[in-house]
C-alpha positions as CSV (number, residue, x, y, z in Angstrom):
1,M,-8.9,10.3,9.2
2,L,-7.1,12.4,6.6
3,R,-4.0,10.2,6.9
4,T,-6.2,7.1,6.4
5,I,-7.8,8.7,3.3
6,G,-4.4,9.7,2.0
7,A,-3.0,6.3,2.6
8,A,-6.0,4.7,0.8
9,G,-5.6,7.0,-2.1
10,L,-1.9,6.2,-2.4
11,R,-2.5,2.4,-2.1
12,H,-5.1,2.5,-4.9
13,K,-3.4,5.2,-6.9
14,G,-3.4,3.2,-10.1
15,R,-7.1,2.4,-9.9
16,L,-7.8,6.0,-8.8
17,A,-5.9,7.4,-11.8
18,I,-7.9,5.1,-14.1
19,W,-11.2,6.2,-12.6
20,V,-10.4,9.9,-12.9
21,A,-9.3,9.3,-16.5
22,L,-12.6,7.5,-17.2
23,C,-14.6,10.4,-15.7
24,L,-12.7,13.0,-17.8
25,A,-13.2,10.8,-20.9
26,A,-16.9,10.6,-20.2
27,A,-17.1,14.3,-19.7
28,A,-15.1,15.0,-22.8
29,A,-17.4,12.7,-24.8
30,Y,-20.5,14.4,-23.4
31,V,-19.1,17.8,-24.3
32,R,-18.2,16.7,-27.9
33,T,-21.5,15.0,-28.6
34,T,-23.8,17.6,-27.0
35,P,-24.8,20.2,-29.5
36,P,-24.1,23.8,-28.4
37,S,-27.0,25.9,-27.1
38,Y,-27.1,29.7,-27.2
39,T,-29.2,31.7,-24.7
40,A,-30.2,35.4,-24.9
41,A,-32.2,37.4,-22.3
42,A,-34.1,40.7,-22.3
43,T,-35.0,42.4,-19.0
44,V,-38.2,44.3,-18.4
45,L,-38.8,46.7,-15.5
46,L,-42.4,46.9,-14.3
47,E,-43.1,50.6,-14.0
48,P,-46.8,51.4,-13.3
49,R,-48.0,54.9,-14.0
50,R,-51.1,56.8,-13.0
51,Q,-52.7,57.6,-16.3
52,V,-55.1,60.5,-17.1
53,P,-58.4,58.9,-18.0
54,S,-59.1,59.3,-21.7
55,A,-62.8,58.4,-21.3
56,A,-65.4,58.3,-18.6
57,R,-65.1,54.5,-18.2
58,E,-61.3,54.3,-18.4
59,I,-59.9,53.4,-15.0
60,A,-56.7,55.1,-13.8
61,A,-53.9,52.7,-13.2
62,P,-52.5,52.5,-9.7
63,S,-49.3,54.4,-8.9
64,S,-47.7,51.5,-7.1
65,L,-47.2,47.8,-7.7
66,D,-47.1,45.1,-5.0
67,L,-45.1,41.9,-5.2
68,N,-48.2,39.7,-5.9
69,A,-49.0,41.9,-8.9
70,A,-45.4,41.5,-10.1
71,D,-45.8,37.7,-10.0
72,S,-49.1,38.0,-11.9
73,E,-47.3,40.0,-14.7
74,L,-44.7,37.2,-14.8
75,Q,-47.5,34.7,-15.5
76,V,-48.8,36.9,-18.2
77,I,-45.4,36.7,-20.0
78,R,-45.5,32.9,-19.6
79,S,-49.0,32.6,-20.9
80,E,-49.8,30.7,-24.1
81,R,-51.5,33.8,-25.6
82,L,-48.3,35.9,-25.4
83,L,-46.1,33.0,-26.6
84,S,-48.5,32.3,-29.5
85,T,-48.2,35.9,-30.5
86,V,-44.4,35.7,-30.6
87,F,-44.5,32.2,-32.2
88,D,-46.7,33.4,-35.1
89,A,-45.1,36.8,-35.5
90,L,-41.7,35.2,-36.1
91,A,-43.1,32.3,-38.2
92,L,-41.4,29.6,-36.2
93,S,-43.9,26.8,-37.0
94,D,-41.6,25.7,-39.9
95,H,-38.3,26.2,-38.0
96,P,-36.3,23.0,-38.3
97,E,-35.1,23.1,-34.7
98,L,-38.7,23.0,-33.4
99,G,-39.8,20.1,-35.7
100,P,-40.1,16.5,-34.6
101,R,-36.8,15.1,-33.3
102,P,-35.5,11.8,-34.7
103,P,-36.3,9.0,-32.3
104,G,-33.6,7.5,-30.3
105,L,-32.8,3.8,-30.0
106,L,-35.1,3.2,-26.9
107,Q,-37.8,5.3,-28.5
108,M,-37.6,3.3,-31.7
109,L,-37.9,0.0,-29.9
110,T,-40.9,1.2,-27.8
111,S,-42.5,2.7,-30.9
112,R,-42.3,-0.5,-32.8
113,A,-43.7,-2.4,-29.8
114,S,-46.6,0.0,-29.5
115,D,-47.2,-0.1,-33.3
116,S,-47.4,-3.9,-33.1
117,L,-49.9,-3.8,-30.2
118,R,-51.9,-1.1,-32.0
119,S,-52.1,-3.2,-35.2
120,V,-53.4,-6.2,-33.2
121,W,-55.9,-4.0,-31.4
122,T,-57.0,-2.5,-34.7
123,T,-57.5,-5.9,-36.2
124,L,-59.6,-6.9,-33.2
125,T,-61.8,-3.8,-33.0
126,G,-62.2,-3.0,-36.7
127,A,-61.7,0.0,-39.0
128,A,-63.7,2.4,-36.8
129,Q,-61.0,2.2,-34.2
130,A,-58.3,2.8,-36.8
131,G,-60.1,6.0,-37.9
132,A,-60.2,7.1,-34.2
133,E,-56.5,6.5,-33.9
134,A,-55.8,8.6,-37.1
135,S,-57.8,11.5,-35.6
136,L,-55.4,11.5,-32.6
137,R,-52.3,12.2,-34.6
138,V,-50.1,15.1,-33.4
139,D,-50.6,18.5,-35.1
140,P,-47.1,19.6,-36.4
141,R,-47.8,23.2,-35.5
142,R,-48.8,22.2,-32.0
143,N,-45.7,20.1,-31.6
144,A,-43.5,22.9,-32.8
145,F,-45.2,25.3,-30.3
146,E,-44.6,23.0,-27.4
147,N,-40.9,22.7,-28.3
148,F,-40.8,26.5,-28.5
149,A,-42.4,26.9,-25.1
150,R,-40.0,24.5,-23.5
151,R,-37.1,26.6,-24.6
152,F,-38.7,29.8,-23.4
153,S,-38.3,31.0,-19.8
154,A,-39.2,34.0,-17.8
155,R,-38.2,34.7,-14.2
156,R,-38.2,37.4,-11.7
157,I,-34.8,38.7,-10.5
158,G,-34.9,38.4,-6.7
159,Q,-37.7,40.4,-5.1
160,S,-37.3,43.3,-7.5
161,Y,-39.7,44.4,-10.2
162,V,-37.3,43.4,-13.0
163,L,-38.3,40.4,-15.1
164,E,-35.8,38.5,-17.2
165,I,-37.1,36.9,-20.5
166,S,-34.7,34.4,-22.0
167,Y,-34.7,31.9,-24.8
168,S,-32.3,29.0,-25.7
169,S,-31.6,27.7,-29.2
170,A,-28.9,26.1,-31.3
171,D,-29.3,29.0,-33.7
172,P,-27.1,31.8,-32.3
173,E,-29.3,34.5,-33.9
174,L,-32.7,33.2,-32.8
175,P,-32.5,33.6,-29.0
176,A,-32.1,37.4,-29.1
177,R,-35.0,37.8,-31.6
178,V,-37.4,35.7,-29.5
179,A,-36.4,37.4,-26.2
180,N,-36.9,40.9,-27.7
181,A,-40.1,39.9,-29.4
182,A,-41.5,38.5,-26.2
183,A,-40.6,41.8,-24.4
184,S,-42.2,43.8,-27.1
185,A,-45.3,41.5,-27.1
186,Y,-45.7,42.2,-23.4
187,L,-45.6,45.9,-24.0
188,L,-48.0,45.5,-26.9
189,Q,-50.4,43.6,-24.8
190,S,-50.3,46.2,-22.0
191,V,-50.7,49.3,-24.3
192,A,-53.3,47.6,-26.5
193,F,-55.5,47.1,-23.5
194,K,-55.4,50.8,-22.8
195,A,-56.1,51.6,-26.4
196,D,-59.2,49.4,-26.4
197,A,-60.3,51.1,-23.2
198,A,-59.9,54.6,-24.8
199,R,-61.9,53.6,-27.9
200,S,-64.8,52.3,-25.8
201,G,-65.0,55.5,-23.7
202,A,-68.1,57.7,-23.9
203,E,-65.9,60.7,-24.3
204,F,-63.4,60.1,-27.1
205,L,-60.2,62.0,-26.9
206,Q,-58.6,61.8,-30.4
207,G,-55.2,62.8,-29.3
208,R,-55.1,60.2,-26.6
209,L,-56.3,57.6,-29.1
210,D,-53.7,58.5,-31.7
211,A,-50.9,58.3,-29.2
212,L,-52.0,54.9,-28.0
213,S,-52.5,53.7,-31.6
214,T,-49.0,54.9,-32.5
215,Q,-47.6,53.0,-29.5
216,V,-49.6,49.9,-30.4
217,G,-48.3,50.0,-34.0
218,A,-44.7,50.4,-32.9
219,A,-45.0,47.5,-30.4
220,A,-46.7,45.3,-33.0
221,A,-44.0,46.0,-35.6
222,A,-41.3,45.2,-33.0
223,V,-42.9,41.9,-32.3
224,K,-42.9,40.9,-35.9
225,A,-39.3,42.0,-36.4
226,G,-38.1,40.2,-33.2
227,A,-36.7,43.5,-31.9
228,L,-37.5,46.3,-29.4
229,P,-39.9,49.1,-30.3
230,A,-38.4,51.9,-32.4
231,Q,-40.0,54.5,-30.2
232,P,-40.8,54.8,-26.5
233,I,-43.9,53.2,-25.1
234,P,-44.7,55.5,-22.2
235,D,-48.2,54.2,-21.6
236,A,-47.1,50.7,-20.9
237,D,-46.8,49.7,-17.3
238,A,-43.3,48.5,-17.9
239,R,-40.1,49.6,-19.4
240,I,-37.4,47.6,-21.2
241,I,-34.1,48.2,-19.5
242,G,-32.0,45.6,-21.3
243,A,-32.2,44.4,-24.8
244,A,-31.3,40.8,-25.7
245,Q,-28.0,40.6,-27.6
246,A,-26.9,37.9,-29.9
247,P,-24.7,35.6,-27.7
248,L,-21.0,35.6,-28.3
249,G,-20.7,31.9,-27.5
250,P,-22.8,28.9,-26.6
251,S,-24.3,28.9,-23.1
252,S,-24.2,25.1,-22.9
253,P,-22.6,22.7,-22.7
254,R,-20.0,24.5,-20.6
255,G,-17.0,22.3,-21.5
256,S,-14.4,23.6,-19.1
257,L,-16.8,23.5,-16.2
258,I,-18.0,20.0,-17.0
259,L,-14.4,18.8,-17.4
260,A,-13.4,20.4,-14.1
261,F,-16.4,19.0,-12.4
262,A,-15.7,15.5,-13.8
263,G,-12.1,15.7,-12.7
264,V,-13.0,16.8,-9.1
265,F,-15.8,14.3,-9.0
266,G,-13.6,11.5,-10.2
267,L,-10.8,12.4,-7.7
268,L,-13.1,12.9,-4.7
269,G,-15.3,10.0,-5.6
270,G,-12.3,7.7,-6.2
271,V,-10.7,8.7,-2.9
272,F,-13.9,8.3,-1.1
273,V,-14.4,4.8,-2.5
274,A,-10.8,3.9,-1.8
275,A,-11.2,5.1,1.8
276,L,-14.5,3.2,2.1
277,A,-12.8,0.1,0.7
278,S,-9.9,0.5,3.2
279,V,-12.4,0.7,6.1
280,F,-13.9,-2.7,5.1
281,D,-10.6,-4.1,3.9
282,R,-9.5,-6.5,6.6
283,R,-6.3,-7.6,4.9
284,V,-2.9,-6.8,6.5
285,R,-1.5,-3.6,5.1
286,R,0.5,-1.6,7.6
287,P,2.6,-2.7,10.6
288,Q,1.1,-0.1,12.9
289,D,-2.4,-1.7,12.4
290,L,-1.3,-5.1,13.6
291,L,-1.2,-4.3,17.3
292,R,-4.6,-2.6,17.1
293,E,-6.3,-5.4,15.2
294,T,-4.7,-8.5,16.7
295,G,-2.7,-7.5,19.8
296,L,0.5,-8.8,18.2
297,S,3.5,-6.7,17.5
298,C,5.2,-6.6,14.1
299,L,8.6,-8.3,14.3
300,A,9.8,-7.5,10.8
301,V,8.6,-6.5,7.3
302,I,10.1,-8.7,4.6
303,P,10.0,-6.9,1.3
304,E,9.3,-8.7,-2.0
305,I,12.4,-9.3,-4.1
306,A,12.1,-7.6,-7.5
307,G,11.3,-10.0,-10.3
308,R,10.1,-12.8,-7.9
309,R,6.3,-13.0,-8.0
310,Q,6.1,-16.4,-6.3
311,Q,8.0,-15.5,-3.2
312,G,5.5,-17.1,-0.9
313,S,5.7,-20.5,-2.7
314,A,9.4,-20.9,-2.7
315,S,10.6,-24.5,-2.1
316,A,13.0,-25.2,0.8
317,S,16.0,-25.5,-1.4
318,D,15.2,-22.6,-3.7
319,G,14.1,-20.3,-0.9
320,A,17.3,-20.6,1.0
321,M,19.2,-19.0,-1.9
322,L,17.2,-15.7,-1.9
323,M,19.6,-14.0,0.6
324,A,22.5,-14.5,-1.8
325,R,20.8,-12.7,-4.7
326,E,22.4,-9.5,-5.9
327,H,19.3,-7.3,-5.3
328,A,18.3,-8.9,-2.0
329,G,19.7,-6.2,0.3
330,F,16.4,-5.1,1.8
331,F,15.2,-8.7,2.0
332,T,18.3,-9.7,3.9
333,A,17.8,-6.8,6.3
334,G,14.3,-7.9,7.0
335,I,15.4,-11.5,7.8
336,R,18.1,-10.0,10.1
337,D,15.4,-7.9,11.8
338,L,13.4,-11.1,12.4
339,G,16.4,-12.9,13.9
340,T,17.0,-9.9,16.2
341,A,13.4,-9.8,17.3
342,I,13.5,-13.5,18.2
343,E,16.7,-13.1,20.2
344,I,15.1,-10.1,22.1
345,A,12.0,-12.1,22.9
346,W,14.2,-15.0,24.2
347,A,16.6,-12.8,26.1
348,T,15.1,-13.5,29.5
349,R,15.4,-17.3,29.0
350,R,18.8,-17.3,27.4
351,S,20.2,-19.5,30.1
352,E,17.9,-22.3,28.9
353,G,19.9,-22.4,25.6
354,S,18.7,-21.7,22.1
355,P,14.9,-21.7,21.6
356,V,12.9,-24.0,19.3
357,V,11.2,-21.5,17.0
358,A,8.1,-22.4,15.0
359,I,7.1,-20.3,12.0
360,G,3.7,-20.7,10.4
361,S,0.7,-19.1,8.8
362,W,-3.0,-19.6,8.6
363,R,-3.1,-20.7,5.0
364,P,-0.6,-21.7,2.3
365,G,1.2,-19.1,0.2
366,A,2.1,-16.6,3.0
367,G,5.8,-17.5,2.8
368,A,6.5,-19.4,6.0
369,T,8.8,-21.9,4.4
370,L,10.7,-19.1,2.6
371,L,11.3,-17.2,5.8
372,T,12.2,-20.3,7.8
373,M,14.9,-21.3,5.3
374,N,16.4,-17.9,4.9
375,L,16.4,-17.4,8.7
376,A,18.3,-20.7,8.9
377,Q,20.8,-19.4,6.4
378,L,21.3,-16.3,8.4
379,L,22.0,-18.3,11.5
380,H,24.3,-20.6,9.6
381,H,26.3,-17.6,8.3
382,R,26.7,-16.4,11.9
383,G,28.5,-19.7,12.7
384,R,25.6,-21.5,14.3
385,R,24.5,-25.1,13.7
386,V,20.8,-25.0,12.5
387,S,18.3,-27.8,12.1
388,V,15.1,-27.2,10.2
389,F,11.9,-29.3,10.2
390,S,10.3,-28.4,6.9
391,A,6.7,-28.7,5.8
392,D,7.6,-28.2,2.2
393,A,6.7,-31.4,0.3
394,S,9.6,-30.9,-2.2
395,S,12.1,-31.5,0.5
396,A,10.9,-35.0,0.9
397,R,12.2,-35.9,-2.6
398,G,15.7,-36.7,-3.5
399,E,17.5,-36.4,-6.8
400,G,15.5,-37.9,-9.6
401,G,12.3,-37.7,-7.7
402,G,12.9,-40.7,-5.4
403,P,12.6,-40.7,-1.6
404,A,15.3,-38.6,0.1
405,G,15.1,-40.5,3.4
406,P,12.9,-40.9,6.4
407,S,10.8,-37.9,7.4
408,L,9.6,-37.0,10.8
409,T,6.3,-38.8,10.1
410,D,8.3,-41.9,9.1
411,V,10.2,-41.8,12.4
412,I,7.0,-41.4,14.5
413,A,5.2,-44.2,12.6
414,S,8.1,-46.7,13.0
415,G,8.4,-46.3,16.7
416,S,12.1,-46.7,17.4
417,T,13.2,-48.7,14.4
418,V,13.9,-45.7,12.1
419,Q,16.3,-43.0,13.0
420,A,16.0,-39.3,11.8
421,V,18.4,-38.6,9.0
422,F,18.8,-34.9,8.2
423,A,19.7,-33.7,4.7
424,N,22.3,-31.0,4.2
425,I,21.2,-27.9,2.2
426,D,23.9,-25.3,2.0
427,G,25.1,-26.0,5.5
428,V,21.6,-26.3,7.1
429,R,20.4,-29.7,8.4
430,L,16.9,-30.3,7.1
431,L,14.3,-33.0,7.9
432,P,11.0,-33.2,6.1
433,I,7.9,-33.3,8.3
434,R,5.6,-35.2,5.8
435,S,6.3,-38.7,4.6
436,A,6.5,-39.6,0.9
437,T,4.0,-42.3,1.8
438,P,0.5,-40.7,1.8
439,Q,-1.0,-43.4,4.1
440,L,1.4,-42.5,6.9
441,N,0.5,-38.8,6.8
442,R,-3.2,-39.6,7.5
443,F,-2.7,-41.3,10.9
444,V,0.4,-39.8,12.4
445,D,0.1,-37.8,15.7
446,F,2.8,-35.2,16.1
447,R,2.2,-34.9,19.8
448,D,3.9,-38.3,20.1
449,A,6.9,-38.5,22.4
450,R,9.0,-39.7,19.5
451,A,8.5,-36.4,17.8
452,G,9.5,-34.5,20.9
453,L,12.6,-36.7,21.2
454,V,13.8,-35.9,17.7
455,I,13.3,-32.2,18.2
456,T,15.1,-32.3,21.6
457,Q,18.1,-34.2,20.0
458,A,18.2,-31.5,17.2
459,R,18.1,-28.8,19.9
460,Q,21.1,-30.2,21.6
461,R,23.1,-29.7,18.4
462,G,22.1,-26.1,17.9
463,E,19.3,-23.9,16.7
464,V,16.0,-25.5,15.7
465,L,13.4,-24.0,13.3
466,I,10.1,-25.7,12.6
467,D,8.3,-24.8,9.4
468,L,4.7,-25.4,10.4
469,P,2.0,-26.6,7.9
470,P,-0.9,-24.1,7.4
471,L,-2.7,-23.7,10.7
472,G,-6.1,-23.4,9.0
473,E,-5.9,-26.8,7.2
474,S,-5.3,-29.3,10.0
475,S,-4.4,-29.6,13.6
476,D,-0.9,-31.0,12.7
477,A,0.5,-27.5,12.9
478,V,-0.8,-27.0,16.4
479,A,0.6,-30.4,17.4
480,L,4.0,-29.5,16.1
481,A,3.9,-26.1,17.7
482,T,3.5,-27.7,21.1
483,H,7.2,-28.7,20.8
484,A,8.3,-25.1,20.2
485,D,9.2,-22.5,22.7
486,I,8.0,-19.6,20.7
487,V,5.9,-19.2,17.6
488,V,6.1,-16.6,14.9
489,L,3.1,-16.0,12.6
490,V,3.6,-15.0,8.9
491,A,1.1,-12.7,7.1
492,A,1.4,-11.9,3.4
493,E,0.7,-8.2,2.8
494,G,-2.5,-7.7,0.9
495,A,-3.4,-11.4,1.1
496,T,-3.7,-12.4,4.8
497,S,-6.6,-10.9,6.7
498,Y,-6.6,-9.8,10.3
499,D,-9.4,-12.3,11.0
500,E,-7.1,-15.1,9.8
501,L,-4.3,-13.9,12.1
502,N,-6.8,-13.7,15.0
503,D,-8.0,-17.3,14.2
504,A,-4.4,-18.6,14.2
505,L,-3.6,-16.7,17.4
506,G,-6.7,-18.1,19.1
507,V,-5.9,-21.7,18.1
508,L,-2.3,-21.4,19.4
509,Q,-3.2,-19.7,22.6
510,R,-5.9,-22.3,23.4
511,A,-3.1,-24.9,23.2
512,G,-0.9,-22.9,25.6
513,I,1.6,-21.9,22.9
514,T,3.5,-18.6,23.2
515,V,3.2,-16.3,20.1
516,I,5.7,-13.5,20.1
517,G,4.5,-11.6,17.1
518,T,3.9,-11.4,13.4
519,V,6.1,-11.0,10.3
520,I,4.7,-9.2,7.3
521,N,5.9,-10.9,4.1
522,R,6.0,-9.4,0.6
523,G,5.9,-5.8,1.9
524,K,5.4,-3.2,-0.8
525,S,7.0,-0.4,1.2
């Protein structure tokens, strides 16, 4: 599986690199456009004490605190009453950050649509409805308080009695003031309750009242200043163990983390998509997959010659010259491997003479003509006499665009009145399969005995190669293949699918034709 994923990543390395770059660019744009946010937190330790009653009706506080009571104290800190105390004490109603935000594009469009509907509704229902709508306008202070509450958070650290009070803001100085003020407000609320209880007692203890009053005053002053109390508050059921400090840097967005996540996400996501695409990609890619998908062995891999993009559509005359090119070393080696594979497949029947080899593909453009002509050139350079029956239409034209001579179709259509005349292309005898007369191509039957006679006569002179028309276009290719001893299928890497190869193999096997293997043309590796 890892090899498959790695191969898919290497195969799509260009697209994968573009995808990762796009992910990083999107992450960088997000980091650049997102305003920085600063967060400060103060920690409060719930520390209940057993207090000496200051009056007859003052109830002593319990000496222990259970977990449910700790959660209740957390809700007290989150309550609107405590947040309102901090909000008013720090005079945050006019803070620009908490004011109405400018509407976005989507919000502007929806607002205009709702305004249009509202105006129509007002026109229909009268001025009374307009007055009712005006009474529902948002209070600026309430809107600012809601924005303030959304930025405020309080949580319990694990299962301990430590509460963390935090606040986030674009102002680096404000978070610490709000967090400290909220902690002080919690202490104020706790000690103020005890002060009220002491005042309402039947037996008034002045010293106790003074102490509580002093603590209340210190806590109230701390709330207004956005700081911690200047003196201890021993009568509160909590103790501040960590003051909020002005943050040294923004807490969000975390640029390095976002970029790292974007890079990893882009890489893993791209590799996953590439692997998924490879699973559903049925096109021929690797020689080792041919046997598993089609049952055919790979006879040779013919690489693409540098600078030649139309390798699969080479004409008969032009394609035969590819082996002589300066940078065609690997191409020539692939053609030589194909010739060797054919000789090995025919080794057990060598006593019957040279085989008639048909080379074809399921659809045009796979390069069957190219491989046929270059294999013919290879055999010619080895000193053998080679005859080629070519499906390439250009070979049916002579110089100046006129007819080059009778084709195999012309010979079959004429009965015995026309003889096959092979053209000579660089030492290779070539006979076009198709006629220059379109009407003859429509009715000819290549299973005719005359076609077999022409091929037999060519076999007596030496090697015979048949360049089959596309198997998926007509039955002519199968009819011609019946005159061959062995057939080689051609698959263009990245273009021909395994399903097409299986279709071609099924059509030929149903006709009793022997297919020895497949050639991968235009290989990238």
